C-alpha positions in Angstrom: 0.0 0.0 0.0 1.9 3.0 -1.3 -0.7 5.9 -1.2 0.5 7.0 2.3 3.9 7.9 0.8 2.8 10.1 -2.1 0.6 13.0 -3.0 0.0 12.6 -6.8 -0.7 9.7 -9.2 2.6 10.0 -11.1 4.5 9.9 -7.8 2.5 6.7 -7.0 3.8 5.1 -10.2 7.4 6.0 -9.4 7.0 4.6 -5.9 5.5 1.4 -7.3 8.5 0.9 -9.6 10.9 1.6 -6.8 9.1 -0.9 -4.5 8.4 -3.8 -6.9 10.4 -3.1 -10.1 10.2 -6.7 -11.4 6.6 -7.6 -10.5 4.2 -7.8 -13.4 1.9 -4.9 -13.9 -0.2 -6.5 -16.5 -0.3 -9.3 -19.1 -2.1 -9.5 -22.5 -3.0 -12.3 -24.8 -1.2 -12.5 -28.1 -2.7 -13.9 -31.3 -1.0 -17.3 -30.8 -2.8 -17.7 -27.5 0.2 -17.0 -25.2 0.1 -14.5 -22.4 2.9 -11.9 -22.3 3.6 -9.9 -19.2 4.9 -6.4 -18.6 6.7 -5.4 -15.4 6.2 -2.1 -13.5 9.7 -1.1 -14.7 8.7 -1.7 -18.3 5.5 0.2 -17.7 7.5 3.1 -16.4 9.9 3.1 -19.4 7.0 3.3 -21.8 5.3 5.9 -19.7 8.4 8.2 -19.7 8.6 8.0 -23.5 4.9 8.8 -23.9 5.2 11.7 -21.5 8.1 13.2 -23.5 6.3 12.5 -26.8 3.2 14.3 -25.6 5.3 17.2 -24.3 6.8 17.5 -27.9 3.3 18.0 -29.3 3.0 21.2 -27.3 0.4 20.1 -24.7 0.8 21.4 -21.2 -0.2 21.0 -17.6 -3.9 21.7 -17.2 -4.8 20.6 -20.8 -7.5 17.9 -21.3 -7.1 14.6 -23.0 -10.1 12.5 -23.9 -9.7 8.7 -24.5 -12.2 6.5 -26.3 -11.2 2.9 -26.6 -11.4 -0.6 -25.2 -10.1 -1.9 -21.9 -6.5 -2.3 -23.2 -3.0 -1.6 -21.9 -2.7 1.3 -24.4 -5.5 3.0 -22.7 -3.8 3.1 -19.3 -0.4 3.9 -20.8 -1.6 7.1 -22.5 -3.8 8.0 -19.5 -0.8 7.7 -17.1 1.4 9.6 -19.5 -1.0 12.5 -19.6 -1.4 12.5 -15.8 2.4 12.5 -15.4 2.6 15.8 -17.2 -0.2 17.4 -15.3 -3.0 17.0 -17.9 -6.5 15.9 -17.0 -8.0 12.9 -18.7 -11.5 12.0 -19.6 -12.7 8.5 -20.5 -15.4 8.2 -23.1 -17.4 5.1 -23.7 -17.0 3.5 -27.1 -20.7 3.1 -27.4 -21.6 6.8 -27.3 -23.1 8.4 -30.4 -21.0 11.0 -32.2 -23.1 13.9 -30.8 -22.6 12.7 -27.3 -18.8 12.4 -27.8 -18.9 15.9 -29.2 -20.7 17.2 -26.2 -18.1 15.8 -23.8 -15.2 17.1 -25.9 -16.6 20.6 -25.9 -17.7 20.5 -22.3 -14.3 19.3 -21.1 -12.4 21.7 -23.4 -10.4 18.7 -24.8 -7.2 19.5 -26.6 -6.3 15.9 -27.4 -8.5 13.0 -28.5 -7.2 9.5 -28.4 -9.0 6.8 -30.4 -8.6 3.1 -30.7 -10.0 1.6 -33.9 -10.3 2.5 -37.6 -14.1 2.9 -37.1 -13.7 5.4 -34.3 -11.1 7.4 -36.2 -13.3 7.6 -39.3 -16.4 8.5 -37.3 -14.7 11.1 -35.1 -12.0 12.8 -37.2 -14.5 15.4 -38.5 -14.6 16.8 -34.9 -11.1 18.0 -35.3 -12.5 20.8 -37.5 -15.7 21.3 -35.5 -14.4 21.7 -32.0 -12.3 24.9 -31.3 -10.2 23.5 -28.4 -9.3 20.2 -30.1 -5.9 20.3 -31.7 -4.6 16.7 -31.8 -5.8 13.2 -32.7 -3.8 10.2 -31.5 -4.6 6.6 -32.5 -3.6 3.2 -31.5 -4.8 -0.1 -33.0 -5.7 1.3 -36.4 -4.9 -1.0 -39.3 -5.3 1.7 -42.1 -3.8 5.1 -42.6 -4.1 7.0 -39.4 -4.2 10.5 -40.9 -5.0 13.0 -39.6 -4.2 11.2 -36.3 -0.7 10.6 -35.0 0.0 6.9 -34.2 0.7 6.4 -30.5 3.8 4.4 -31.5 5.2 7.5 -33.3 4.5 9.6 -30.1 6.5 7.0 -28.1 9.3 6.9 -30.6 9.7 10.7 -30.6 9.6 10.6 -26.8 12.3 8.0 -26.6 14.6 10.4 -28.5 13.7 13.3 -26.2 14.4 11.2 -23.1 17.8 10.3 -24.5 18.6 13.9 -25.1 17.2 15.2 -21.8 17.0 12.5 -19.1 15.6 14.9 -16.6 12.7 16.1 -18.7 10.1 13.7 -17.4 11.1 14.0 -13.8 10.7 17.8 -14.0 7.2 17.5 -15.5 6.2 15.0 -12.8 7.5 17.3 -10.0 5.3 20.1 -11.3 2.1 18.1 -10.8 0.4 19.2 -7.6 -2.0 17.4 -5.2 -4.9 19.8 -6.0 -4.6 19.5 -9.8 -7.6 17.8 -11.4 -6.5 14.3 -12.5 -9.6 12.9 -14.2 -13.0 14.0 -15.1 -15.7 11.3 -15.1 -18.9 11.9 -16.9 -22.1 10.6 -15.3 -24.4 8.3 -17.2 -27.0 11.0 -17.9 -30.2 9.0 -17.2 -32.2 12.2 -16.9 -30.4 14.5 -19.3 -26.9 15.4 -20.5 -24.0 13.8 -18.6 -22.3 15.9 -16.0 -18.5 16.1 -15.6 -17.1 15.1 -12.2 -13.6 16.4 -11.6 -11.5 14.3 -9.3 -8.1 15.7 -8.1 -4.9 13.7 -7.5 -5.2 14.3 -3.8 -8.8 13.2 -3.7 -7.9 9.9 -5.4 -4.9 9.4 -3.2 -7.0 10.0 0.0 -9.5 7.5 -1.3 -6.8 4.9 -1.7 -5.5 5.6 1.8 -9.0 4.9 3.2 -9.7 1.7 1.3 -6.6 -0.4 1.9 -8.7 -2.7 4.1 -10.7 -3.9 1.1 -8.3 -6.7 0.2 -8.3 -9.8 2.4 -4.5 -10.3 2.8 -1.1 -9.2 1.6 -0.7 -9.6 -2.2 2.0 -11.8 -3.7 3.5 -12.2 -7.2 0.9 -14.9 -7.9 -2.1 -12.7 -7.3 -3.9 -11.5 -10.3 -7.2 -10.0 -11.5 -8.7 -9.7 -14.9 -9.8 -6.4 -16.5 -12.7 -6.3 -19.0 -15.0 -3.4 -17.9 -14.8 0.0 -19.7 -12.0 2.2 -18.4 -14.3 5.1 -18.9 -16.1 3.9 -15.9 -14.9 5.3 -12.6 -14.7 1.8 -11.0 -12.3 0.4 -13.6 -10.3 3.6 -13.8 -9.8 4.4 -10.1 -10.0 1.1 -8.1 -9.3 -1.0 -11.2 -6.1 0.9 -12.4 -4.9 3.4 -9.8 -5.9 0.9 -7.0 -3.9 -1.8 -8.6 -0.9 0.5 -8.8 -1.3 1.3 -5.1 -1.3 -2.4 -3.9 0.9 -3.8 -6.8 -1.8 -6.2 -8.1 -1.3 -7.7 -11.5 -4.1 -7.9 -14.1 -4.8 -9.7 -17.4 -6.5 -7.7 -20.0 -9.3 -9.8 -21.5 -9.4 -9.9 -25.3 -13.1 -9.2 -25.4 -16.3 -9.8 -23.3 -17.1 -12.7 -25.6 -13.8 -14.5 -24.7 -14.0 -13.7 -21.0 -15.1 -17.1 -19.8 -12.4 -19.0 -21.7 -9.7 -16.5 -20.5 -10.9 -16.8 -16.9 -9.9 -20.4 -17.1 -6.5 -19.5 -18.5 -5.7 -16.6 -16.1 -7.3 -18.2 -13.0 -7.6 -14.8 -11.2 -7.4 -14.5 -7.4 -9.5 -11.3 -7.4 -12.4 -10.6 -9.7 -14.7 -7.6 -10.1 -18.0 -8.3 -11.8 -21.4 -6.8 -12.3 -24.3 -8.5 -10.5 -25.8 -9.7 -13.8 -22.9 -12.3 -14.2 -24.0 -14.0 -10.9 -27.7 -13.8 -11.8 -27.1 -15.3 -15.2 -24.9 -18.1 -13.8 -27.5 -18.9 -11.1 -30.3 -18.9 -13.7 -28.3 -21.1 -16.1 -27.6 -23.6 -13.2 -31.3 -23.8 -12.3 -32.1 -24.3 -16.0 -29.8 -27.2 -16.3 -30.9 -28.8 -13.0 -34.5 -28.6 -14.2 -33.6 -30.8 -17.2 -31.8 -33.4 -15.0 -33.2 -36.6 -13.6 -35.0 -36.5 -10.2 -31.9 -37.9 -8.4 -29.6 -35.1 -9.6 -32.3 -32.5 -8.9 -32.5 -33.8 -5.3 -28.7 -33.7 -4.9 -28.5 -30.2 -6.2 -31.4 -28.9 -4.1 -29.9 -30.3 -1.0 -26.5 -28.9 -1.8 -28.0 -25.5 -2.5 -29.9 -25.3 0.8 -26.7 -26.4 2.6 -24.7 -23.7 0.9 -27.3 -21.1 2.1 -27.2 -22.4 5.6 -23.4 -22.2 5.5 -23.4 -18.7 4.3 -25.7 -17.6 7.1 -23.6 -19.4 9.6 -20.3 -17.9 8.3 -21.7 -14.3 8.3 -23.2 -14.6 11.7 -26.9 -14.2 10.8 -27.7 -17.9 11.3 -26.9 -20.8 13.6 -23.8 -22.9 13.3 -23.9 -25.9 11.0 -25.0 -29.2 12.5 -22.7 -32.2 12.7 -24.6 -33.7 9.7 -24.2 -30.5 7.6 -20.4 -30.5 8.3 -20.2 -34.2 7.2 -22.2 -33.5 4.1 -20.1 -30.4 3.0 -17.1 -32.2 1.4 -19.5 -34.4 -0.6 -21.5 -31.4 -1.8 -18.3 -29.6 -2.6 -17.0 -32.5 -4.8 -20.4 -33.0 -6.5 -21.5 -29.4 -7.0 -19.6 -26.5 -5.6 -16.1 -27.2 -7.0 -17.5 -27.4 -10.6 -19.1 -23.9 -10.3 -16.0 -22.3 -8.8 -13.9 -23.7 -11.7 -15.9 -21.6 -14.1 -14.0 -18.6 -12.7 -10.7 -20.5 -12.6 -11.1 -21.9 -9.1 -8.7 -19.5 -7.3 -10.8 -16.4 -6.6 -10.4 -15.2 -3.0 -12.9 -12.4 -3.3 -15.5 -11.3 -5.8 -16.3 -7.5 -5.8 -19.7 -6.5 -7.2 -21.7 -3.3 -7.3 -24.1 -1.2 -9.4 -27.3 -3.2 -8.7 -28.9 -5.3 -5.9 -28.7 -9.1 -6.0 -31.3 -11.4 -4.6 -30.3 -12.7 -1.2 -30.9 -16.3 -2.3 -28.3 -15.9 -5.0 -25.8 -14.2 -2.7 -26.1 -16.9 0.0 -25.7 -19.7 -2.6 -22.5 -18.4 -4.1 -21.1 -17.3 -0.7 -21.9 -20.8 0.7 -20.1 -22.7 -2.1 -16.9 -20.8 -1.5 -17.3 -17.8 -3.8 -16.9 -14.9 -1.3 -18.8 -12.0 -2.7 -18.3 -8.5 -1.3 -21.0 -6.0 -2.4 -19.9 -2.4 -2.4 -21.5 0.9 -3.2 -20.2 4.1 -4.6 -20.6 6.8 -7.3 -18.3 8.9 -9.5 -18.8 12.0 -7.2 -17.3 10.1 -4.3 -14.5 8.2 -6.1 -16.1 4.9 -6.9 -16.5 3.1 -3.5 -18.0 4.7 -0.3 -19.4 1.6 1.4 -17.9 -1.9 1.3 -18.2 -5.4 2.8 -14.7 -6.6 3.7 -13.0 -9.6 5.2 -13.5 -7.9 8.6 -17.3 -8.2 8.2 -19.7 -9.3 5.6 -23.5 -8.9 5.7 -25.1 -10.3 2.6 -27.8 -8.2 1.0 -26.0 -5.0 2.1 -23.2 -2.9 0.6 -21.2 -3.0 3.8 -20.1 -0.2 6.1 -18.7 3.3 5.2 -15.0 3.6 4.4 -12.8 5.5 6.9 -12.8 9.2 6.4 -16.3 9.5 5.0 -19.3 10.7 6.9 -22.9 9.6 6.0 -26.3 10.8 7.1 -29.7 9.9 5.9 -32.2 12.4 4.8 -35.8 12.3 6.0 -36.9 10.5 2.8 -34.1 7.9 3.1 -31.6 9.6 0.6 -28.0 8.9 1.3 -25.9 12.0 2.0 -22.1 11.9 2.0 -19.3 14.3 3.2 -15.6 13.9 3.4 -12.3 14.4 1.5 -13.2 11.7 -1.0 -16.3 13.6 -2.2 -15.7 15.9 -5.2 -16.1 19.7 -5.0 -18.6 20.3 -7.8 -19.6 19.6 -11.3 -17.6 20.9 -14.3 -19.2 24.1 -15.7 -22.4 23.6 -13.7 -22.4 25.9 -10.7 -26.2 25.9 -10.2 -26.3 22.1 -10.3 -23.4 21.9 -7.9 -25.2 24.2 -5.4 -28.4 22.1 -5.6 -26.4 18.9 -4.9 -24.9 20.0 -1.5 -26.8 20.9 1.6 -25.9 23.8 3.9 -23.7 21.5 6.0 -21.7 20.4 2.9 -23.3 16.9 2.5 -23.6 15.7 -1.1 -27.0 14.4 -2.1 -26.3 11.0 -3.8 -29.8 10.5 -5.3 -29.8 7.0 -3.9 -32.3 5.7 -1.3 -31.1 3.3 1.4 -31.4 2.0 5.0 -28.6 1.9 7.6 -28.9 -0.9 10.2 -27.8 -0.6 13.8 -24.3 -1.9 12.9 -23.8 0.6 10.1 -24.4 -1.7 7.2 -26.1 0.0 4.3 -28.8 -1.5 2.1 -29.5 0.3 -1.1 -33.2 0.5 -2.1 -33.1 2.3 -5.5 -32.5 5.6 -7.2 -34.6 8.4 -5.7 -36.0 9.4 -9.1 -36.9 5.7 -9.9 -39.3 5.1 -7.0 -42.8 4.5 -8.2 -45.8 5.8 -6.2 -49.0 3.9 -7.3 -52.4 5.5 -7.4 -53.1 3.8 -4.0 -50.2 5.7 -2.4 -47.9 2.7 -2.1 -44.2 3.0 -3.1 -42.8 0.4 -5.4 -39.1 -0.1 -5.8 -38.4 -1.0 -9.5 -34.9 -2.4 -8.7 -36.4 -5.1 -6.5 -38.8 -6.2 -9.2 -36.2 -6.1 -11.9 -33.8 -8.1 -9.8 -36.2 -11.0 -9.3 -37.3 -11.2 -12.9 -33.7 -11.1 -14.1 -33.1 -14.5 -12.4 -34.3 -15.9 -15.8 -31.0 -15.9 -17.8 -32.6 -15.0 -21.1 -33.9 -11.7 -19.8 -32.0 -8.6 -20.9 -33.7 -5.6 -19.4 -36.8 -5.0 -17.3 -38.7 -1.7 -17.2 -41.2 -1.4 -14.4 -44.0 1.1 -14.8 -46.7 2.2 -12.3 -46.4 5.8 -11.2 -49.9 7.1 -10.4 -51.3 3.8 -11.8 -53.2 1.2 -9.9 -50.5 -1.4 -10.0 -47.1 -2.2 -11.6 -46.6 -3.6 -15.1 -43.3 -4.6 -16.8 -41.7 -4.4 -20.3 -39.2 -7.2 -20.7 -36.5 -7.6 -23.3 -34.4 -10.6 -24.3 -30.6 -10.5 -23.8 -29.0 -10.0 -27.2 -26.1 -12.2 -26.1 -28.4 -15.1 -25.4 -30.2 -14.7 -28.7 -28.1 -17.1 -30.9 -28.1 -19.8 -28.2 -31.8 -19.6 -27.7 -32.6 -19.5 -31.4 -30.5 -22.6 -32.0 -32.1 -24.4 -29.0 -35.6 -23.6 -30.1 -35.1 -24.0 -33.9 -36.2 -20.5 -34.9 -34.7 -17.2 -36.0 -33.6 -14.5 -33.6 -36.4 -12.3 -34.8 -39.0 -14.9 -33.9 -37.7 -15.4 -30.3 -39.9 -12.7 -28.6 -43.1 -14.3 -29.8 -42.0 -17.9 -29.5 -44.3 -19.9 -27.1 -41.3 -21.2 -25.1 -40.0 -17.7 -24.6 -43.4 -16.5 -23.6 -43.7 -19.4 -21.1 -40.3 -18.5 -19.6 -41.2 -14.9 -19.2 -44.5 -15.8 -17.6 -42.7 -18.1 -15.2 -40.0 -15.5 -14.4 -42.7 -12.9 -13.5 -44.7 -15.5 -11.5 -41.5 -16.4 -9.5 -40.8 -12.8 -8.9 -44.3 -12.1 -7.6 -44.0 -14.8 -5.0 -41.2 -12.7 -3.4 -43.2 -9.5 -3.5 -46.0 -7.9 -1.4 -49.3 -7.8 -3.2 -49.1 -4.0 -4.0 -45.6 -4.6 -5.5 -46.5 -7.5 -7.8 -46.3 -7.2 -11.6 -49.9 -7.6 -12.8 -49.2 -7.7 -16.5 -46.1 -7.7 -18.8 -45.0 -7.7 -22.4 -42.0 -9.1 -24.2 -40.6 -6.4 -26.5 -39.4 -7.3 -30.0 -36.0 -5.9 -29.4 -33.6 -5.1 -26.5 -33.2 -1.6 -25.2 -30.1 0.0 -26.6 -27.7 3.0 -26.3 -28.2 3.7 -30.0 -32.0 4.3 -29.7 -31.5 6.3 -26.5 -33.2 3.9 -24.0 -29.9 3.0 -22.3 -27.0 5.1 -21.0 -23.4 4.1 -21.8 -23.3 2.3 -18.5 -26.4 0.3 -19.4 -28.8 2.1 -17.1 -32.4 2.6 -18.2 -33.5 6.0 -19.3 -36.9 5.6 -17.7 -38.5 8.7 -19.2 -37.4 7.8 -22.8 -38.7 4.2 -22.4 -42.0 5.4 -21.1 -42.5 7.8 -24.0 -41.3 5.4 -26.7 -43.5 2.5 -25.5 -46.5 4.6 -24.3 -48.9 2.6 -26.5 -47.6 -0.7 -25.2 -48.0 0.4 -21.6 -51.5 1.7 -22.2 -52.4 -1.6 -23.9 -51.1 -3.6 -20.9 -53.2 -1.6 -18.5 -56.3 -2.0 -20.7 -55.8 -5.7 -20.9 -55.1 -6.1 -17.2 -58.2 -4.0 -16.3 -60.4 -6.1 -18.7 -59.0 -9.3 -17.2 -59.7 -8.1 -13.7 -63.3 -7.2 -14.5 -63.8 -10.6 -16.2 -62.4 -12.4 -13.1 -64.7 -10.4 -10.7 
């Protein structure tokens, strides 16, 4: 843990190289299938060349660089190079439309834009003439002529010559970077309008790392490794995922793509793994799907093993009684027959899974925790540097996001909104003074917009976004996240939109997961376009909603639902870049479907009565 010894991020890199020069920083998979590693010393050498190369372009401390590209080593190399000369960096999601990219470039005052692929370069190079502040395009990974962009390799080559000529150049630039300089600007997802820029200073990020050193379960060794696959434009992959790794010296393997992730997990065999809740929900749903097709004996074995795992999870986390003698005798058998096979999907070595962004059904959490997949739910947001509450090895309470990290203060508003204050909370939105003033109360607490409940021991349970809560015509509050979570236990479900504000009850619009489409179409012998209306899919959705309703109070239950012909998407504006639903857009786009569902449900109710 090196953050206590430095004040800026480039100082952190220098300290990491000094401390563990020959430890791997990352590894990547080559075309022949081999994994090739890069040490921290090698990382630093490339960093110095890129810093000098950028300096040769004429960019300066305080300028802004935007990066749009995949989760690749080149992304963090150019990011760290910019930070090392006092620039501020902005990650942009690859999935954003051109107009959205243009907005971020203009709002941040970008001087440099870094792109990854031929398609990105072709799409975005006209912005060089349209945006006054933008002076340079840099590209990596392009297979065609990069013009008008400069290849990153050329920047590095020029920088290598500059370093040879002036060995003190890079050290001088790093020394000029100050703790209060803005390091990164993270743009929020923009569920209710244009995204907002969240500036985070070097000192704020360093303070966050000083406060979160307890999140890992033990000292790291050369054999410890994680795997990186989430977008680096997201604050979680950028701050804990990159800067946090630098702080603790954790190695990572960069996955080739999301589609190859499962295979590469088996090759890398990570010891730490961060994942979105949907991965666990899908795996649990797929397991249940396969068990349902097995013979009665195998079903009985699995069901007994599942309930044993849940009892073990409750015993281990202190919310249930200790296991009986019989349970302890049965555990090794259950592990051999069931648990071990599931753990092997992730490589079989993971010490801790970190997950956030959405609630998970307690049944799923208890099952995975009980089979030896220790899941730590955490909570955070860009405005407070990624993680503010966390379960840790010092205490796990399943179904909560843990306790507040040291140095932060939390209080709950009268309506249950979570308010945060402390050195890890940002100072205000970029270019949005009025919005900043609205976001902080008179005591300096930031309004997160999230609703939650704190128990007597300080464990926080997230309910939903404040703006997402539904108040039915009967005055009852419905939490969409709960309903969505239960329906998503069906692995073929993509998104769930729950509607019901000022209506007599809740209804749902359900989409199929695009990634599941080819598998389902082959299994059912139909085309992908025929899936939403296929009788088997309709049956699965009916059963998913029925199962969800068994876990809900009467006023919460989904009374009617429809399967939409296509998934929600970023392109049509129904999803943000971080895959969050734009509820207002969905409600307007599918107003006719929603009205039809209520008409059908009302007619069905009248007929039944």
